[in-house]
Each structure stands twice: as C-alpha cells, then as structure tokens.
MARMARRO-619033 format. One record per residue: y, x negated, z negated of N, C-alpha, C, O, CB in turn. Coordinates in pm, whole numbers, plus 50000, padded with zeros to 5 digits. Each point is the difference from the previous one (the first is absolute). Glycine has a CB too. Layout:
N
YXZYXZYXZYXZYXZ...
//
This chain:
500
679075741684473499684988549913501204990649994500714998250099496845003749958502664992149826501164991249981499874987250079500994993750036499335015849738498394986550255499804987450070499835001950150499604990750069499365000349725501355020950258499875002350143500974991350078501124997349956498155026249999500274972050163500834992150090499965006450138499035007050031500534971849837501455019150213500025006550132499124992850102499714988149986502595019849965497274999450150499374994650120500855004450118500235012050019497424988449877502814990250183500895002750112499185004150122498944994350028502764989349881498805026350164499345004550122501035001650111501185002649976497035009049889501314986850259500815002550119499125007250101498795000749982502664978749977499145026050149499165006450102498964990650058498925004450039502995010250015498394972449951499024990350053499024995349894498914995350033502804997450131498665008549708499164994949890499825010949897500865002349916499954974150123498035030349967499665010649907499004994849897499024993350035501425024250143499824985649695499104995549895498685007550006500005012150023501964982249833496934999050126498705007049995499965009749883500654997749898498224982550209500385030449907499865009549889499224993749886499194990950019500895028350143500204985849720499304994949882500634987749940499364993049922498605016250172503314987949940500664988249946501065003549896500685010150012498894978450203500555003349686501055001749898500494986249956499204991149971499785030949951502334976550074500614987349961500475000849855500355010749949500374985050289499294992949696500414999449859500534986149968499794990550075498485027049864502424981749950500504987149951499014994349899499365007449925503054999850113497484979949960499234993249896500794987749955500924995650068496865012650028501854986649791500744988949941499324986850030498824998149969502005016949849499924975950243499474986850032500394989649898500455003349890499625002950349499764981249798500324988849910501485000549962500865002750084497314983350021502115011349768501394999849952500645013749999501235001049993498954976150093499015033749921500545013549997500575004850132500725010050002499774986149763499214997350344500535004050131499455013650041498825003049979501384972850087500675032349992499615013350046499544998950145500784997050090500865014349751497094991150179499394998150132499385013050050499635008749920499924967250025500365025450187499495012450060498594998050056499684989650058502675017249996496825003549928498655000350056499715014150046500675009549960498564971549889499765020450236499585013250048498495000450009499364990650047502795012250082497285008449825498565001950001499675011350097500565010949992499224980949768499295005450331499565009850100498525002749979499194990849986502575001450180497905020749832498615004049977499505008350116500735008750049499644991049702498404998050296499465008150110500015014949967499685003949887498884976850179501825027550031500115014549979498965007450082499464995050099502995002449857497275014949999499165009050078498534996849999499275004250091502644999050047497634989849763498574996949993499554998549857500794997049911499334991850311498605013549758499444998749866499214987249983499484997149892500435027750093499994967550123499224987649992500684990049908501234999549992497895004450240500104988349702500534989849910500664989150083499444995750101498785009349727502994990250131500674989350076499144987450007499244997049907502985012250023497904983750180499244987650019500494989049907499234990949966500385015550270501644994349723500604989549919501515000850015500555010450036497414974749990502715003649946501464999750003500484988250084499474988949991500625022049782500954991750309500684989550073501334997349929500825009149984498084997650237501304981049737501264996049938500804992750109499654988950040499335009149723502095008550284500774995450116501294993249958500815005949928498205012550208501174969249909501204992249966500664995450129499424992450077499564999949704502255012550243500734996450121500634986249992499934993149899500515030950136500174972150078500644986950007501465000349959500515010349953497914983950228502254994649837501424999449965500795009850087499725001250120500044974549809501195031250014500835010550060499275013350017500645010050031500604971950087497465018549864499255012250031499975009749882500204996349885498414990550274501135026249876500015010749901498755008650016499294998950099503235001149898497245008549904498825008750002499975008450127498965001350065501054999549685501155005050286500075009550112499604993750133499565007150091502235004849787498364975350135499674993350126498515000950033499604998650115502324985949847497265017949935498544999950017499395014049995498815001449972501174976049926500825032850129499445013650002498805001150095498995006249967503305002749979497834985250170498935001150098498704993949947498955006250007502754993150178498394988649765498814993349949499465007149876498795000849981502064977450112500035026849822499565007549881499185012250043498965003049942503084989249928498465014750233499245011550051498634996150053499045007549983503115003350073497754977650007498704995350051499044996849886498805002250012502354988650191499395004049687499164997349884499535013049935498855001149957502384977250005499675031550031499625013049943498905006550083499065005849946503264997149964497804996050222498985005750088498654993449979498965006150026502824999150140498224982749787498754992749974499485002549859498994994349960501744988250202499965025949762499515003749868500504991649886499405000249892498655007850221503034984549906500524991249895501235006149933500805006850063498314973450061501035017149748501265001949929500864987950032499484988950011499445024949800502394988150205500894989050037501124998949897500675009849969498804993350276500724984949704501124996949911500894989950071499594988750026499025015849765502624999550240500974991350066501194997849907500245007949909499045000350321501464981149794501124997049909501074991850070499754993750103498675007049702502774999450137501104991550044500094988049905500075001749879501215018150220498704968249959500204988149916501405000349939500915006350054497474980350090501785006749746501344998849941500944993350101499594991050074499425007649693502235005950235501004994250089500045006450137500774995550085498944983849793499485031250147500025006650131499515014449988499505004149895500124973850218500545029849996499685014249995500905006949899501194997149992496424998150072501825013949859500755006949895499744993949863500455005449899499455015450236499394968049860499784993149873501284992549960500914998250081496614999649968502504998049827501184993249945500324987250074499104992150029500375017749749501824988150255500464987650065500444990249891500515003949895500235008850315499044974549819500314989849900501454995250005500484993949905497144999050108503085009850096501384995450015500935012050019499575011050035499624967250065502075019349876501005010750016500085004650145500235011850027501064978849781498545000350284499995003550142498595004450037499094991850006502784991750047497955029549971498645004850024499404995150131498795000850018501795019049849500244975250223499454995650129499394985949994499304995950092502395018650019498584978449782499454986549990498535000549959499645005849897502644985350042496895002750143498584999149966499774988149909499854988750046499525022050172500614992049652499974989249902498684999949922499295010049993503214991449988497204987149962498814998549916500224988849901500774990750025497745017850160500804992449702500054989649897498574995549970499445003249895502705006550005497314983050190498614995749984499025011450027500415011350027500354971949805497935013650159499005010350029499365006149876499235009550012500344978650198500745006649670499375005549880500395014549976499165008249963500834968949939501305026350120500445013849978499285009550095499655011249962502604980549961497525004050199499285008450096498575002949952499545011350006501854979150181497934999349766498625001749955499945009249878499115008349987500324968850101501545021249823500045008949882500275014450041499425009349944501404971649916500065021150239500245013650050498735006150059499715011849982502684981950065496884998150024498775004850064498985004349894499365010450015501054974250182499465007749699499085003649892500465012649928499185008349961500234967550011501915025650012500525012249936499725012250088499695010849948502114975649938498315012050243499705011050092498565004649984499735011949985501984979350176497364999349843498585003549988499705005949863499185009249989500254972450172501225013349736499775005449866500525014249985499395008249931500744968849980500985026050154500595013449988499165010550071499965011649956502294977950030497075006850121499265009750082498484998549990499285007750063502654992450090497584990649771498564997050001499145012249971498935001650059501624975449870499905031749980499205011849965499895009950115499115008450000501604988649763500185002050336500005009550112499484993750130500045006150106501895005649787497604976150096499554992850118498484998849999499464991949925502724995350083497125020650072498534998850004499574986450054500644994550089499195030349944499114970149912499444987250044499075002650119499465011050016500704979449748499664999350319500564986549994501434999450055500445008950073497254982049950503014998549941501354997650048499974989850114499284990149994501675015249777499844997550331500154990750113501484997550020500795009350013497074999050099502534979049888501404996350016500344998250147499254993850075500734995249699501185016550267500524998150135501434995049985500835006549936497685011950163501784970249960501354994349988500474994450133499234994250076500335000549685501745007150266500594994750122501044989449965500805002049908498795019950212500414967049952501004989449989500204995849854499074994749939502075014350266500054993149739500234996149861499065007549906499554994549900502865000850154497285017449980499065007649918498614993950002499295000449900502035020150145498284973850068498714993250006500004987349919499014996649935500635013050289501494983249779500134987849920499905003149850499274993349927502174996550253499295020549775500005003449857498665005849956499574997549888502885006750126496885003350072498685005149966499024988649978499245000049903501215020850230499584969449957499094988449986500384991549879499124994449934500525005650314501674999049723500444992849880499465006649873499514993349909502574999350212498005020749874499505007149883498504997849983499534998049888502285019250141497454983150081498554997849992499704985749959499054997549925500595020050251501154973049873499804985949963500344997649854499524990549939500995002850296500325015449707500384998849859499175009249911500435003349889501894990650182496545010349974499075007049912499855014950021499205006349930501354976749913500185023150251499835014350024498685002250074499894997250120502645006449886496475001349921498655001150056499515014450010498805002450007500724975149898501395032150095499595014150008499815004950143499615011550022501594992349765499084987850310499855004050140498614996450052499504989049977502975007950057496945012750035498704997550063500154992150129499054993950047500075027149853502094979050156500284992750123501465001350035500735007949939496934995850142502794988450018501395000450043500084997150148499214992250054501575000549718500175013850295500274997250141501504998150014500795008549958497185005050122502424975449978501404996050005500474999350145499374993750084500364993349701501415019650242500585000250134501114989550008501015000849931498445023950095500334965350060500984989250020500594995449867501225000049984499315009350243498634986749678500524996449867500914987750006499794990950080498155018749818503064990450018500954988949992499374988649920500244998649880501755017550135497194975950052499374988449935500644987050045499594989249958498275023650026503134988350101500794988650048501215005750073499865009150082498084975749939503265009949949501235005550058500464991450117499994987749994500665021749782499754997550332500604992950114501504998749974500695010149986497534998750176502274979249831501424997549975500594992450119499274993750076500355005949673501705000950266500634992850112499954984949986500314992750094501165026849934498154975949854499904985649976498584996349960499215008849964503224990449966497234988250077498694995749948499875004249853501005000949928498954979550234498845022149797499765005449867500554991049890500485004849897497495006450192501974975849932500504990749898501515001549986500525000149889497614983750161502575017450062501455001549996500385013549940500985001049927499244983950273499025025449831500285013349944499864999949849500805006149930498415004550282499794982549739499844999149854501154992349937500465003449891497054997550137502964988950040501114992049947501285008449995500724999949900498224979150192501355028250015501195008450004499945010849891501005003149936499224992650312498625009949734499845010549899500244994549860500705006149920497665005750228501084976649823500164993949868501474996849973500495002149889497194988350126503025004750085501424996549983500825012549969500854999849911498884980750247500025030549915500765012349977499715006049863500895005749937499104998550309498794994649709499695005049867500684991549893500455005349898497345003350186502304978349939500624991049903501505002649986500574998449892497704984450163502365021250051501455002449998500335014549971501155004250013499144977250149498715026549798500245013849960500185009850114500695010049985500324980749817498385006650311500125008850116498715008150025499725003750114501914979949985497625019049797498735007250017500235014050056499175005050076499854982049735502115019550152500255013650047500785000750129500435010750041499514996149726500244982250296500754999650125499035001850118498844995849993502924989149903498745021650213499155001650118499594986350054500824990950013500325031050042497614976949977499484987450052500144999450150499845009950071498564988949739501924989350237499994997250145500865010050079499605004450108498124985949865503435013049973500935008650072499605014550006500425007150091500164973450040498615024049776499595014049999501185009349982500974996549932496824996749976502145018550151501115009549996499775010649893498865002949962501574993150281500685009749710499925010449900499845013650063500735009249965500664977149885497675015350242499735012750067498545000150043499364989550010503055012650069497085009749947498605000550045499844992750132500984997650072498695024349811499104974750149499724993650127500385009250115500125012149983498014974849912502065007250218500395007650120498935010450030498804997050003502474983050089499185032449931499055010850023499635001950147499285009450033501635001449766499574980750287499685001350142498574995350025499524990549938502925006250125496895010350030498614996750030499904987450086499124991749980500305032550005501494974450109499974988450089500214987249921500954998749922499915015550267498234976449833500124987049934499474999549858500074989549936501885006950205497505014649808499474999649863498704992049997499314998950101501755023649848498634971949935498804991649986498985006549906499154993249943502264986350099498695033749944499125006949905498895008050067498875000149952503055000849894498405006150265499035008750064500295001850148501134998350045498565013549738499264991550293500135003450141500105015250020500145004750113498574974649946501225028349833499975014650010501385005749972500454999449886497135000950045503125005450170501355005349978500025012449912500975002249927499664988550293498325017549786499985012349921499924996849851500745005649920498175006550271500194979149772499864996549858501234992249951500395001249884497094998250143503104992650061501224992849963501125009949969500704998549900498614981950245500875029849940501055010049978499725008349876500935004149930499474996750316498345001849726499635007849881500454993049873500515006449908497525003150215501784977449871500434992449882501505001149979500475002249888497614982050145502675014250075501465000349987500505014049974501105001649947499054978750203499125029849884500415013749968500005002249848500815007749949498275000350271500034985349711499945001249854501234993749935500585005649906496924994150104502904988750039501174993349945501275008150029500925000649918497944977050110501165028550090501165008450033500055012249909501095004649965498814987650273498935013249724499975011749913500324996349856500595008149928497725002350223501334977949806500284995549863500404985250002499134991349996499235025849908502924980050102500484986150007499564991349883499984987750011501965020950114497704997649761499574992149885498694992650028499644990749927501525025749923498144987750253498764993150035500254986750071499084991950013499805030450003502344975450030500314988150081500014987449914500265000449880501085013950276498364974549911500044986849936500434989850103499595000550117498605006049719502644984250119500504989650090499164987449994498815000349971503475009050001498384979550058499304987250006499644994649863500475005149899500744990250309497934994349787499574994249871501044990349944500824994350072496805008150001502324996249796500844990249931499244986949986498814999250031502395019149844499514971250078499324987349975498965001749888498994992949997503084994450076498185022149837499025002749895498715005750058498904996649958502985007349880498305004950262498795005550061499264989350080498774999649997502325023050013499644968850060499354989350077499234990949907498904995550033502925005550141498744996149709499304991649903498705006849956498954993649991503254996849930497875022650053498795007549964498964998950112498824997749973502565018249887499064985950265499074999650112499334986550016498804999350025502585017850086499394972149875499444986550016499034996749886498964993850022503154999150097498235011149760499144996849886498695008050004498934994549974503125000349891498055017850166498795008450002499044995750111498794999649979502545019549927499214977750212499124995850109499404986249973498874997250038502515016450122499384977849773499464986849965498855001449902499014992750009503254996950029497855019749870498915002149903498745004950071498904995249973502805009949848498465004650269498835005650068499404990450102498875002050045502105020549922499774967050070499464990150093499024990649932499294992650068502835008850063497834998849738499054991449927498615006350004499835011549961502034980149887497165000950197498635005750007499495004649865499295010049992500264975250200500815007549701499495003649868500615013149949499435006649913500234969150038501525028250102500655012349954499245012450044500075010349933502124977950074497105011050103499295011650053498514999849968499265009150037502434991850144497884988849751498584998549973499435011049912498835003550011501484972250014500535029649887499535010349907500135014250055499625009649932501024975249884499895016750303500105013350062498675002950068499794996550117502755001349919496575008549893498635001950050499845012750083499015001350071500184986349731501765021650189499895012450081500234996850147500714990450031500095023449773498624993950288500234997650143501475002650036500585010149961497034996250088502974984450027501395001050043500044997950152499534989950050501355001749724499695018150297500134999350145501474997750033500875007549956497125007850081502284974450041501374996850042500115003250149499324994050083500944987749740500625027950210500235003950139501324993750043501065003249947497645018950026501214969250125501154991950041500575004850133499255003850090499774976749786502325019150137500685003550125500194987450083500634990449954500555029249935498284980450230500014987950082501414995050031500244988049997497605019550102503105001649931501364996150037500985002149885501145004250022498345001550215500074991449643500865001849882501134989650001499754988050016498295021149852503184995750114501174991050000500544997749859500954992549982499625015550247498824998449670500554999449864499134992349901500534993349912500555028350136497614979249965499114993149906499064990850076499835001350122500325018049717499244971550088499154989650059498555005050010499345002349899502184979750007498015019550218498625004750020498974989349965498885003349961501965011850218499534972149834499064989349964499725000149850498884997249958501974988950233500155017249728499805000949855499065011649966499244999249904503044991050057497785020550118499105011449977498554996050028499105003449923502765012550138497934977050048498644995650032499464990549895498815000449967501705002350275500354988749705499574990649895499625007549873499004996649936502494985650161499305027949867499695007749879498665007250015499235000849904503225002250052497275002150162498725006750022498844990449980498945004049951502185011750210499064971849876498944990049981499834996649852498884997249956501614993450271500595009649697499924996449859499445011249913499464997549892502484987350144498195027450009499495011349923498475000550007499444998450108502695014449936497204989449843498535000650002499455010450097498974997850063501064994749701500665018850248499585010550093501165003550094500295011750022498064997449808502284980850223501135002250089499585002050144498994994650045502384991849803499415021750223499755002550142501335000550072500955006149952496925006649997502204980950167501244999250078499805007250133499054997450073501574980649818500325031350139499965007650125501364998650068501035002349937497265014249970501704979750220501244998350075500215011850094499075004250069500704970849915501485030350018500335011150089500784994350118501164996249983498895020649824499364982650311500674993950116501315007150036500055012350011497694980750074503314999049933501285005150047500825007849900501085004750035497874995950179500585000949663500705008349902501194992749938499984987849980497885024049973503174996150018501124995049920499675001849852498905004249964502765001450221499314991249731499774999049856499475012949937499064999549921502744983650074498775028450038499635012549934498835006750073500205008650085502184994349836496424993050046498805004650071499815015049986499635006650097499324971149864501305027849922499815014449980501105008450064499905012250003498934982449785502224999050261501065007050075499924996750149500905003450077500574996249718497474993850245499844995850138499455011450086499815011249952499824965249971500125020750204499395009850089498585003249953499404992449924502014999250270498065019749853498685004549953498914989650025499144997849914501575025650129499324970250073498954990350032499994988549902498944994449968501255011950272500994990049711500084989049903499715004949858499354993049922502324995550224498805023349821499715005649868498505001749980499484998449890502735013550112497104991450107498575002549988499224987849951498945001549938501295015150244500284971549844499354988049945499985000849848498994997349935501774988950264500395017549745500085001049854499135011449949499284998449901503054992150105497735021050059499245011649952498504997550005499265004549911502595010250167497694978350025498574996850006499604990649887498945001649939501115001550311500814987149724499724990949888500045007449867499214997449910501754983550222499975028449857500125008149878498745008449980499475000649889503055000250138497015005650079498795008349989498774991649966499135004349925501875011850239498954972049892498854991449972499994995849853498955000049936501094991750301501135004849711500064995749859499735011749906499194998849908502464983450156499025029049958499805011449911498595005650012499445005149902502995000350115496984993850102498625004450014499044991549918498935004549961501625003750266499864979549749499164990849921500225001749851499035000749924501044983250265501205016749766500285000149857500275014049945499905002149879501024975150147499405032450061500275013649955499385010050098500725007550065501434985049824496545007650121499355009050097500275014649968500355003649887497874979350147501615025350066500225014449983499065005449893498814996850002501925005450238499775005849668499125005549896498885008150061500085004650114501834996049727497045001150081498825007250048500285015050004499355007749929499154974449978502475021950176500295014350016498905007150076499635011249963502794983650032497034999250114498905006850071498815003449911499425010850017501304977250184498895003149704498895003849915500245013049923499045007049967500444969050013501805027449992500275012549930499625011850089499535010349951502344978749919498325009550260499645010750093498505000450024499475009950051502764988050057497074991449857498564999250023499225011249933499085005450061501194970249960500075028149851499265011149940500065012850082499055007850000501424982149780500665012350291500085012050083499054999250119499575010250052502814992649879497304985150110499094998250113498555000649957499125002850081502614983350032498015011349759498624999649950499275013250020498824999750037501904983549798499925028650141499265012550021499555002150143499025007250023502275002349793499404984450282499645002150140498574995950031499285007650066503094988949992497174991749897498614996250027498985008449926498814999350032502004977950008499615030949857499055007449917499095009250080498825000949968502844998049851498845008250287499095008750075498844992950066498975006250027502945008150012498214972849988498944992750069498685000549925498985003250061502754981950034498235011849771498735000949929499465014249989498805001949985501884978149890500225030250132499565013949983499345005650125499295010049991502564993149845498354990850280499435005350123498494998350001499534988649997502605006150124497075016449882498544998949995499354996950133498814997150007501265018749808500734984650294499414998350133499254986850013498865000050047502965013950046498774975149869499244987450015498744999749916499014993950041503124994650004497885018249836498824999949913498875008050062498834996249988502655001449811498865013750268498975008350061499354993050118498855002850033502395017449894499484970950135499464992950116498974989649962499244995550085502905008450031497834992049758499094989449958498535004050012499204991750042502575000349804497825020850119498595003850019499554998550144498844996550025501385019349787500704986850285499614998250139499644985650028499084997150077502395021849989499254972149871499684985850018498684996649936499334990550041503105004249965497175013249891498744997349932498795003350085498894995749969502255008749817499065003450323498885003550086499504988250082498844999650041502055023449970499994967350011499584988350077498854992649935499074996250070503265001850014497704999749784498824993849938498745008250021498914994350005502584995649827498635023550180498815008350020499334996850132498784999550007502255018649856499744979750241499434996250129499344986549991498984997250065502745016350053498884978249802499394986849982498645001249934499074992550029503194997349954497645020049926498715001849933498945005050098498844995949992502365009149793499215003850310499055004950099499494988750087498814999150030502345022949970499784969350039499594988450080499074991149920499044994450053503115006650076498174997749743499154991749915498625006149986499024992849987503004999249889497895021250126498715006649990499184998450126498774999749995502235016649849499684982650272499284998250125499434986150013498924998150056502565018750048499244973549844499544986250012498674997849930499134993650059503234999049956497435012149862498674998549939498935007250079498844995650001502255002349778499275013450290498995006950079499524991250113498825000050034502215022049908499904970550117499614990950108499134988949947499134994950072502965010450049498124990949754499174989249944498605004849969499064992150001502994997649902497785023450070498675005249970499104999950123498794998449988502225015949833499584987450298499215000250122499244987150019498805000750027502845014650074498944973049888499194987850012499004998649889499014992950016502874996450098498345017349770499034998949892498675006050040498964995549953502905005449881498135009250254498745006050046499284991150097498785001050014502205021449954499724968750101499394990950094499534987649928500674995249908500775013450276497424986449856499424988449933500214987450078499834989049946498505025749952502044986450230500134988150082501294992849970501015006049962497645004750216501304976249839501214991949978501025002950107501204999049976497454983049917500885021950229500955003250108500805012349963501195000850029497284989250142500865019849764500735012049960501034996949896501105005650003496925007950048501654977349855500994996049898501184993350064501155002249961497044995149873501514994350267501134993250067500855010050074501224998950004497434980350020500665031150036500775010150073500785008949907501025005650040497284994050139501255001949696500695008749905501374994949964500895008049970496914998749941502414980350090501304994349962501085004250097501045005049956497814975649941500975017750235501035005150089500115015149994501095005450019498544975350128499235026349826500085014649992500915004349888500675010250012497044991550080502344990649796500915003349890501434998550041500875007049949497424985849889501984998150256501384997850045500405010950096501105005349992498664970149976499325028050126500315009950102499475013549954498795002049988501134980450196500985026849791499625013249950499135007650100499075006849956503054993849912498144998650265499125007150095498564995349992499095008150012502854995050137497834983849832498654994749990499275006149883498815002650008501944976250097499965023449786499385006149883499515014050031499035004749940502434981649911499215020450242499585013650036498724999850084499245009649996503154997749996497354981850086498824999150085498754996449921498905003850039502574989750149498684999349705498844995249925499165011249944498784998449993502504981549951499295031550015499105010749952499045004450107498875003449966502895004249878498614992550285499095003950107498814990650007498905004350034503015005450093498294977849842498914990350002499025002249887498874995150006502654988750099498915023749792499115002149885498855009750032498934999249940503024996449910498285013750246498975009950030498704993750051498935003649951502895012650099498244974550049498734993950044499514989249909499064992950035501585012350193499974993349657499564989349910498575002049955499354990349963502995007049960497125015250079498635002749955498954996850106498815000549971502115017149882499484979150270499054996850108499424986249981500424992449913500845022450242497724981849931499334986949987500964988650027501185001750027496685008750041501534977749922500814987750017500594999250136501064994050019497534994449818500725017850264500544999750137501325007150005500904996150075496815003150019502405011049827501275007450001501094991949934501185002350029497585019349967500924969349917501004991949933500814991950097501124995849970497435003249834500874998950316500794992550098501235008050041501074994450024496844994250060501925024649923501165008250040501144998849903501144997950042497335018050068501274985349758501154997949913500584986250011501204998149986497845018249862500094973950179500564986650015500954999650115501064993949993496894996249912501635017150208500905000150115501215008549973501134996550037496935000150114501695015149781501185008349969500944992849907501225001050011497435019550021500744972249874500874991949913500634988950077501084995249967497525010349839500674990350300500564989150079501205004550079500804991850044496974997949971502375023750003501185004550074501264995749932500904994350063497825025150022501384983449785501204994249938499914985149989501014993050015499305027749860498424974050096499894985549985500164993250133500554989050008497965014049797500995003550304500114993850131501434998150039500314991450082497555018749982503014997849878501434998250031500484986649954501044995250043499325029049940498864969849929500434987249945499544988450085500694989850004499275020149770498924990950294499484988350070499385004150132499295010050005500304978549776500655004350324499345002550128498574995350004499315002350099502874995950007497334995149787498634994849997498995011250013498884997650047501884983449812499595031250100499075011250007499745003750146498915004750034501895003849743500194989350309499805003250141498914991350062499235004650084503165002449930497554980449944499024990850060498595003949961499084998650082502604983249914498105023149880498665003249954499375011250080498864998350043501804994349731499985018750250499365010450080499874996050144499065004350067501845012549779500024975050206499924996050141498764991750026499375001850104503124998649912497124990749893498834991550019498715007849978499004997250067502354983149860498645029349982498785007449968499475007950118498804998850027501985002749740499995006350306499445007250114499614990950112499085003550075502285015849864499244969350080499664991050111498624994249979499264998750098503154995949936497205001749844498714993849975498875010349991498854996750029502344984949851499115030850082498955010049978499235003650125498775000249991502605008749826499204993850301499195003350117499254988150054498945001850059502675015849994498894970049930499314988150053498674998349931499034996150064503164993049989497735013449821498774998149924499365013549975500685010250006500234969049887497835021150080499255012549986500465007849881500734995249913497324994450195501465023549892500375008249886499414995049872500285005349892499895013750258499014970949861499444994649875501094994749910499824998649879498084995750241503225002749940501104994549919500815011149936500984997449930499124982650219499505032849877500745011149938499984999349850501005003049935498455010850258499364982249748500074998649854501104990549957500585001649893496985003150095502734985150096501084990849960501305007449988500874996849919497984984350192501275029549977501235008049988499995008049873501055002849943499124998750304498585002349704499915007549876500354991449881500495004749897497785009850205501444972649917500314991249887501514999749980500784999550094497164986549951502415014449834501455000149967500674986650006501204999249975498335019749884499714969950176500724987349998501154999750095501064994449972496874994649964501835017750186501124999550096501215006849942501124995150013497285004650179501385011849742501155007249940500594992149888501224999549982497775022250078500104971949862500534991749891500764988450055501064996149950497065010549904501304987850254500744988750060501365004450049500994992849990496864996650077502195022849988501315004950049500925002749885501224998650011497695011550188500504993949687500865002849885500574987449942501144999949953497535020149997500554969150054500514987549943501244995150072500984996149936496724998049998502285006150203501264996250063501135009049958501154995649989497594995550202500935022049785501085009049957500594995449869501215000749979497695018350138500194976149792500524994749873500814987650024501044997849937497015011649940501494982450215500764987750029501335003250065500934992049999496944995550025502205024450033501255003650070501075005349908501025005050047497645000150152501154994149667501015004749905501374993850024501005007149993497194996049842501884983750194501354994850029500655007350115501225002149999498074975849918499905026250184500615007150112500505013549959500855005850068497674982150087500975017649732500445013349955501475000249966500625010650001497124993649913502834984250056501424999649967500865003450118501155004049983498374978949846499945015650294500775003050120499835014850032499095003950073500634972450013501185031749859499955014450017500245004250143499375009650046501394992849721500144991050308500205004250139498734999250081499755009050081502584983449903496824997149999498764998750074499055011549967499265004650086501024970549918499745029449871499125010849958500345013050070499135008650015500604980449766501495012550261500405012350066499495000550143499625010650049502414990349807497944987550213499594999650139498505001150018499555006750093502454979649953497195007349870498564998850021499245013049988499025001850073501184975549843500185032349995499145011949986499815007450129498895004850024501884997249745500224999350318499875007650123498984993650094499295007250070503085000449906497544979250028499084993150089498595000449948499074998850080502764986549993497935016249797498684999249942499205012850013498774999949999502124983549845499835027850170499285012750006499075000550121498845003749981503085007549904498504985450239499034999850111498964989349982498865001950041502895006750109498614980049789499014989449982498895004749910498854996050019502904986750012498555025849870498975004949909499085010250067498865001749957502694994249853498915010950292499185010450064498954994050092498915005650013503045010049974498344973050077499044993950093498714996549932498955003750053502924987550077498095002049758498714996949938499275012549958498774999949999502154978749924499795032350042499315012349959499275006050120498925005649983502814998749836498824994750301499355005550119498804991750045499065005450058503145003950010497824977849906498914991350046498815000049906498884997450044502814988550066498535017049761498904999349903498885010350030498834996649980502854995449848498595019850218498895009350027499094995350112498865004750005502595013549918498964973050168499164996150114498704993849957498975003750055503074992850077497934994349773498684994849962499105010549939498784998950009502274979249955499505031949974499135010549939499335008250110498855004249986502654997049810499265001050317499395007550112498854992050059498975005850035503245005350015497944976149963498944991650055498815000249907498994993650027502684991850089
//
C-alpha cells in the first residue's frame, strides 16, 4: 500500500501480531503516522476500540506491551504519533526540537485521525492518554469530541512543574515569544535526547522497561526528541490553564478516570485531582511511589492502572455476549432429562399411599357404627375414644354379641366399654370398690339394687364428666393394666348372694 508506514522492532520490543502502520493527513496537510492493531486468532466480536495517545517524546512502539494487553482483552487498538515527534512530521528544521504552535493544530489532528479510521473502529471507543496525550485527549473532549464512551488518563499534563513559580514562567514565556524566540530551546534545553542512563531518571523505577524504550531509539534515531522550545512551553501553559477552569470540563459527560503518580516530578498532581472534581463523572486514583510514566513502571505500580482500566472498560465496554453463542450447544444436553421415563413410572407407586388412607378411612366409620348399636349414653361417650384408638375399635365388636341378653348383661358392656373409658378417669375404680363393701353388710334384699342400672348409669356419668381427662393420653396408658383385676373382683362376689 502507498500509505504504509514502518513499525520499529528490537529484541526487547516486539510488535504485537495483527498490527499495521499507515500515514494519514492531519491539519494543514501534515503527514502523520498511526497504527491499527486487531485481535488475532479468534472469531469473537471485538469489545470496542482503544484510542491510545502517548506523551511528549513518546512513540507508538513504546506501548507495544500495553497494546498487547488491550488485544488480549478483546479490543482493537489505534495508536498514533503526535505531530512533531515519532515518525510524524516535525514542525521545525531541527527534528530534535520539541515544538508546538498552540493546541488547535493538535485537536484538529486528533479529529482527522478518528475520521480516517472511524469505519474500522468498532464501538464503543475508549480513550487512553499519557501526560501530554492525556491533556490533548481531555482538550478534544472539552471542545466537543463526544464519540468516546469513556477515558482513562495516565499522569495527564494538567499542570506543568517548572523551575520557577508559575507566574514567572508565564512571564518568561511571553517575553521570549514577543522577541521571536518561540523556536528556541526553553530553559537551557539541549539539542539531544534525554540522558538514557537509568540512574537518576525521573520516569520509572523499572530498569528493564527503561532499557526497552532506549533500545528503540538506538534502532531508529528518527524516533528521538530533545527538549521543548518556548513555543511548546507556551502551548503547555495555555492548555493546562484552559483545563483548570471548572466550566471547561462541565460538558465532558463521559466517565473520565485520572490515574496519578504520587512521586511525579514533571506534572502537577494537585491539578489532576482538581480536574477530577470538576468533571461530572471524574475519578482520581493515586499510585503510591510511582514516577511519571506509570505504564512503564514496575508491575506492582502498573497494576493500579490496569485495574482502573479494567473497571472502566467493564462498565462502558463490557465483554460481548460470546458465551450466549455457545449456549445453544449446551441446550441439547438437558434434552434427555424429559425423555427419561423412570421418574414417571415411579408416580403410580406414590398413588398407592392414598389407597391406604382410604382403608383407614373405611375403618373409622366401622368404629362409629359400633356405638350406634348401643343405646346407653356411656357407650356413646366410650365410642369417641374408641374412634381415636384403633385397638379399642377392634374390641367393640366382641361387646356386640351379648347385646341380645337382658338388662343385667348390659352392665358387662358398660364395664367392657369402661375399659377404654376407665383409662380416662380413676373415678371408675371407686365405684366398684364401694359396691362390694356395702353388699355383704346388708342382706341380699339389696341385690335388686345391684340389678338396677342406676349404679352403672351413675358410673357412666362420671365417665362423661371425665372427658377433659381424656386429653391426657399418658394417663390412659397406665390405668388399663390396673383396672383389669379391679373388674374381676366384683364379678366373683356377685354370685354369693345367689347361692344364699
């Protein structure tokens, strides 16, 4: 392709698979470089797109590691070089000068980037920016760029640390611009890249990642950039002053997470916290002990950013419903369950239980018929407990046989009925005990009194009165054994008057 652009690699920095770099046209016809990375080896739909913007001096290749982490999470990644750095067009004849002419050209370049790739960027879009890239991303959003579902900014340049008070720095910058020194190095900046030694650096605590960055510059010197010019300092002061206004961020309604480096020596962390408060959905996260380049820091510090990144993307760009696609394959598995006849065949066995209930129900009316043959109220009273106690119901048919005998025989059923009834009250014991004691003292003439049923009726009445005692089932269990001998004594004494 005519618009192809190179991607630099070294043994320490390998480009993720699925990446291709190309040129696009920025504001004023500037030739700028971008690279698009697409997840490989899967058919799942991408979760969305990460638009990655590096900081001052930074290049696409520096973020290979983070780009790979985004690809692993299912995102398409669009990275780019800002104008004046990387392999994008430089504004001055000296390519090492980090120069700028206000922030409008940057915002226009950013819009041109999104316009050039929009058809290849699946929604939703999430912006990721570091340092100057975080500042420009937030500037674009504050100026109406509303296509992002959210943004996460690493140590964004929302306030610059200068060797002088901010008021004096602004004065010095204005004077140099007035005298035509906008393209001159500011504050003694050198026309060479920053020192590549790890000792004393203020960017990262990780020597491996630090060496990886410098290996890229050694492989392609065109990636190098020196110190800023007075023009760039003016851009930095103006852009940060704009974002410090609460009203400037009021219209940024998308969630924005600001991840701040606690030991940052280059940008103002207090300005970052203030911006988070001014944003309608702003969030501020501090990384303890971190230097400026959080994504180039040690793993423990990088993890702060990655956790915040996962939390934001999980909210605004959740994983597509890929599992539901596999669900139809799981649906046939439960199908055998309804086809199994074993549970259905077991149901008739359960239906037999009601049949036993019917048998019990048939026995209960039989017990009720037994008292129907008896005419005495004592028998009716005895029939109620007999309905409760199944064994008693079995004894009542035996009482039916002598039912055809004279009234004298009726006393026996009363006593036999009293066996279950006697279990309810000890009052029955007193009645037979008194009857034999009085009978020998008085003549047999009183035998007819024994024939009279009043005594039996009287004994039956207490039995009826003893219904409350029937509720005490334990007492009913103990009394039957004691009553059987008590019932035999009066039977042995009754024949004596007949012999006389």
